[in-house]
N, C-alpha and C positions, 0 to 999 in steps of 0.2 A: 231206419223205414221214415222215409218223407212223409209230409201230410200231404192232404187231399191237391188236387194238381188246379193250379191257379189260373185264371183264366187272363191272358194279356189282351189290352186291348192295338187295335191296327195301327190306332193314330200315336205317333211318337214325337217326343219334341224333338226339331232339329239337330241334326248330329247324333242321332241316336239311333242303333241299329236293335232290330226285335230280341231280345234277350235268348238264348240258348238252355234249354231247361238244366239244372243242375250246374251250372258256370257263371261264371261273375260276368255283369256285362259291361262291356269297354265300349268308349265315346269312339263315332264313328270319325272318318278325317271331316276336318271343318277348313274351309279356305282361310286365304289371309285375313288377319283383323281388320285392316283398313277398307276391305269389302264387303264387309257386314252392314247391314243397318241396322242402328242401336235398339231400333222399334220391333224386329225380330228377332232378336241375338239373345240364346238363350243365357238366362240365370246361371252364375256359377255355381249359386246352391238352389235347391228348391223352394219356391216361395212357401211362405206359411200361410194357410187357407183361416179367416177368419170363423170362428168357433169355439167350441170349451176346450179348455188348456190341455196339450196333449199329456196320454199315458204315460209315461216313464217307465211303466213295468217290464220285465224282461218279455222279447219276444219271445214266443213258441219257436220251438225247433221246429228246423221244416227243409234240414238238411244242407248243403254247402249254400253259403252266404250269398247273397246277391247284391248288388247297387240297388239303392231305395227307386221305386217309381214315384213319376208323380202323384204326389197326395191328390185324394178324390176328396169332396167336402165330406165331413164323420157324419156318421149315422145319427140319429138322433138319440138311441142307446148305446152304451158299451157293447161292441160282442161279445159272446158267452166265451169263458174259459174253455180253452180244449180239454178234449177229453184225457182224463193220464194214460198212459199205455197200461196195457193188461199185464195184472200180476201186482200190481201197486196199490198200496191201501188208497181206499178213498176218502182218509181222515187227512186233518192238514200235512203237507211234509214237513219231514223233522230237520231240513236243509235249510241254512241260515237266508235270508232274503240275498239275492243277488244285489249287487252296485249297481248303480244307473248306468246305460250306454257312453262310452267313451265318446267325448263332441257335445254332449246335451250339457247344457245349462243349468247348475244346481239351483235346488227351489230358493225363490225368493229372489234371483238376478235374472234379467232381459238377456236372451240370448245375445251373442255378438251378429249385428248386419252383414248382409253379405258385401265382398271385397268391391271397391267400386269398376265400374266396366271398362272396358278398353276406350270407348269412346269419350266419358269423363275424363279419364287419366291422359289422353291425348290434351283434352282442350286444358288440360294445366298444365301445359310443358311451357307455355310463355312465361305464367305467373312464377312457377318454378325457376326459370331463368333469370326471373327478377327477384328472387330472394324473398315473393308477396305470398307464398303458400303456409296454412297454418302447418301447427307440425305435425299433425295425421295427415295431411293432405301429401305433404313433404315426404313423409315416411311413405306412404301409399305409391307416390309416384317414383320415387328410388328404387320400391323393390320391384313394379312397373318395368323399369329400364334394365332390370339385371335378366329378363325373358325374352325383352320384343326387340329384336335389334330393330328395326324400322324406326322406333320412337326414341331410343338410346342415338339413332344417329341425327334424328331432329334437335335433341335435347341439345347434342353438341353444338350444332349449326346455330340456335339460339342463342346459348352462353355466349359464342364468338360473338355474336351478334350485339350482345349488350355492350360486350367490350367499345365497338364503334359509336356508341352512343354518346361517351364522353367525349367534348369538343377538345382539339389538338390546342394546347397553349407554346407560342413561340419560345425561344430560348434565348431570344436577343432581351437586355432590358431596356425596362420603358423609359424615353427620354429624358424624360421629368424625374427617376426616381432620385437622385443624388439631389437635387433640391427640395423635394418632399423629404429625405432624410436629414439632411440639413439641416431644414427649417423646422422640424422635428425636434430635433437634437438642443438646436439651438433654443428653441421654445423652452428645452425643461432645465440647460444650463447655460446661460448664456454666456457670450464670450466676453472676456475680461477685456480687450481690444479688440474690438468690433471692427467690422470692415466698411468703412462710409457706403451710404447707400448709392451713392452715384458710380462708385467703383465697382459694386456687385455685378450688372452684368455683365463688364469685362470678366471677373475672376469667375463667374458662370459659363462664358464663351470657349471661353480657354481652355475650361476643364474638358467641354464639349468637344471642342476641336482634338484634344489631345487624346481623350477616348477614341475617337475616329482612327488615327493614325495610331495608337499603339499596337494594332494586328496587325500593320502594313508590314509585309515584307518588301524586300528590294525592288522588285519588279513594277511593284504599286507606286511605291517613291519618286519612278522614270516614268508615271504615266502621263500623258499630254494632259494640261489643262488650258484653257483659254480665260485670259481675263478681258473683262468688256465692261467699257464706262462711254459716258456720252460727253464729247467736247465738239461745244459751238451748235451746230445745227445736225453733225452726225455723229452716227453710231463707231466706237473705235473699240479696237479688239488688240489683243498681243499675247501672243502664245509660251507656254512656260512649261512645268514639270510641276510637281506637288511639293518637291522639294524646295524647288525655286518659286512657288507660293511662300511656304515658312519661309525660306528669306527674308520675301518681300514686306512680312508682317514682322519678322525680328527690328528691320531697319526702320519702320517708321515707328514702331514702340521705342526704338532710341531716341526719336525725339520727345517725348514725353518723360524717357530715362535722365536726357540731359537738361532737362525745367527741374529735376527733381535732385540735379548733379549727383546723379551717379555715370557710372562711365557707359560711352557709348561703345554697343556691338559693333561697329566698324573700327575703331580706334579712333588714334588724332587725325588721319588722313584723311576723313570722312567729310564730303560736301554738308555745310550746312545750312539745316532749311527743307530746302522741297523735295519731298517723299518722292516724287519720279524720279531726280536725278541723285538722291541716296538709294533706289533700288537697282539701277543701273548701274551706279557704280560697284553694288554688291554683286551684280550678275558678270561683270565682267572684270574685275577682280581675281578670278577664280580661274584655273588653265581648265580644270574640270570640272563637267556638271556636278552641281550639289548634291549632295547624295544627304541620307539619312539621317548624318552628324548632326544637320543643322536643327534637328527636333531639340534637344538638349538643351541647346543655350537660348532658343527663342522660349520653352518652358522655364528654365530657370530664371530670365530676365523676368517675364509674367508675375512670379512668385516674390522674385525682389520688387517690385513696382507695387503690389498690393500690401505687403507688409509694410513697404515705406510709408505710405498713404495712411495706413491703419494704423501707425504710430507718431504719425508727423503732428494729428489734429486738427479741426476744424478748418484752422484757417490758409490750410495749405491750397485748399479747391480757389483759391483768388491767383495761384501762381499761372502766368502766362506760358503756353506753349507755344514755340514759332513754327510754324507748317511753311515759310517763307511766304506764299504770295496772301497768307493770312495767317491769324492766331486764334487761338481759343483758349478759355480758361482751364484750367486743368480738371475742373470737375467735367467739364463739356468734352476735353479731349479724352476723358477717360470713357464717356461715351460713343464719342465716336469710333474709338480702337476697338469696342464691344462689338457695336455696327457692323464695322469690317470685316473683325475677325468672322461673323455670323454670314456673311455673303461669301467668302472666300471659304468658309468652311461648307456652304453650298455648292459652291462652283468646284471644289475638291469631290466631293459626293457625288455630286454629277456625272466628273469625269470615270470616278470609280462605279457608277452604278450602283449608288447605295443611298436608300432614302434618309433624309436628313430635316427634322422638323425645325420651325420656327422659334424663339426665345418664348418664354415662359409670357403669359400676359402682362403682370405690372412691368417686366422688362421690357418686351417691346413696345409698351406704353411712354418708356422714359427715351425710349430710341426713337421714334415717331415725333416726339415734342421734341426734341432737339432739333429735328428737321425740320418742324415747323418755323421754330423759332430763328434758323437760317436762312428761310424763302426770302423775307424780304430783302434782306443783304441781297443775298443772290439776283433778286429782280432787280436789284438798283445797280449791280455792277452788267448784267446784261444790258439794260437800258442807256447805262454809259457808252456797250460797245457800241451800239445799234441792232443790238438783235430784239428788241421788244420796244412794242410802243412806247409814244411818252406820256410823261405823268400828266393826267388831266385838271388836277386841281391840288396844286402845294399849299401846304398847311404848316401851322408852326409847330415846333415839335412838343410832342403831348396831345397836341389838338385832334378831334375825330377827322377821319378823311374814309376816301373808298376802301370796301372791307370786301373780299369774299370769304364765303365759310366752307371750311373744309370739315367734311365728314368722313371720319375712318370707322368703317364696318368691323366685325369680329372680334378677338380676344387684342386685346390691348389698344382697341378704337377709342374713339370719343369725337368731342367736336373742337376746331380752332377755327378763329378767327385772322386772317391775313391780312394788313397793309399793303395796299396795291400802289400808292402813290409815292411814298418815302416811308423809307425804315423806319424813323422820329415818329411818324402819327402812328395815332391811338387806334387800334381798331374798335367798331361802332357797329353793333347789330342794326342799328338805326339807318347808316348807311353803306348797309349791304347791295352788293349789285349781279352778284354771282353765287350760284349754288356747285362745289362740285362732291361726289360721293366717292368713293374708295375704298375695296378692303385693304387690312392693313398690310397682308403680305405683299398685296399687288403694289402699293403705295413702297413701302422699302425698296421691293425691285425695281422702281422708277429711278426714286431717286440714288441706286446702285449703278444706274446704268443697263440694268439688263432687257429692259424693255422700253419701245419708244412709249411717247408723249402720248399718240396716236392709239396707243394698243392700251392703256393703261384707264382711263377716265371710263368708272361703272355709271355715273348717271351726271347729266349738266344740264344744268339750268340758269339760265342770264346771261352777261354781257360774254359773249364768244370771246372776244379778244382779251378780257383781262381773265377767263379759264384759259386760254392757251400759252399766256405770259406765264401764268403761277405753275403749267403742267413742266413748261419747258425750261422755267428756274430750276425743278426739283428734280428735273434730271441734269442739269449743270450742275449738280453739287457732287457728283462723282468723279473720280478720278481713277487713273491705274491706284 
């Protein structure tokens, strides 16, 4: 027999229906979780109202069990115990005390709080994807993802998006990686036979060009390459292939090999001196176009040159290398070969559409310094050929004379004073009549004949005639 009938209020929380007497109350249908307003969403567990501690005594028997209703504010005094059924003794019950109902917290421990709402868990998905949640939040979110399909899909999208936040790195090795590795290794354990300072740029540039060529297939070796230089007042060009450029480097490097007493790569019948004649001889002496087979003898010759000057000692730098129309000390010849190797590597990279960086700052400074030291002689040569203005004031050798200040900006840059009237005159800041500013790579392209003097100057001030003569003299340093 059930207890007295219980009055039910007409107002129930959203999602619940009026219970039927004698049966369990079942939650009614609820809309999608995303459509709920978190301010009006029902709590998954009934809220505890403030007041005295709840009574954990066993509830009176009232028939079939039903889900608890939302608790009202407790009365000021506890309700009287229900009357025992008829026929029972009015004394204390002989039955042992009942255990507390399941789900209630033991005495002295706080009851666990309600789980976070859907809106709270959804707001934690971004932090969960970034692994920025606490352990409790992570457990709550992952338990929720097993029950909520929309949140599970959103979590997958966020987890995939986290992978896109990592920047992609190129697989190509950095151009200066080899130099840095070698510098670090030699700093820890110096070589017993070091490479001379003036030969280091050549060693580096041949290695960089060889690294570019190593992955070339047969088709790339026959890619057309246009070699450019400046002759008198006009730009010149010659069409060849990648293999033809390496053959050109091989034949001109042979002039340095001959100065060191090594074998000439062209054999005893090769024309001495002039680099252009030697290159034409090499290109015309083969019945078929040059192929990738030229790479191995060129690279082996470069290794032999470096090995020879490293074991030869300091005095070898003063040996003279004959270029036919002019001659250079061996130290300057190695710098000149490094410059040409870089310029032609640039030509090859441009032909195959591959980026190629300039030399490192210290090496580029050495190459620019060589070009500036050759400028007074080139200017005098053009003056003798009637291509430059006559000298305005001849002075004795070593005496100060008219000067142009050349400022090179960027890596490897600096300032150089160029004697204008005579190669033997001493440049003097007090006699400076003009100032020219150029970027380092632009000056090298000018000296290689790849751009005209009119395109090169970034800044000019002073004697316009002197500036023109020096820029044209720099372009005349180039050749095939």
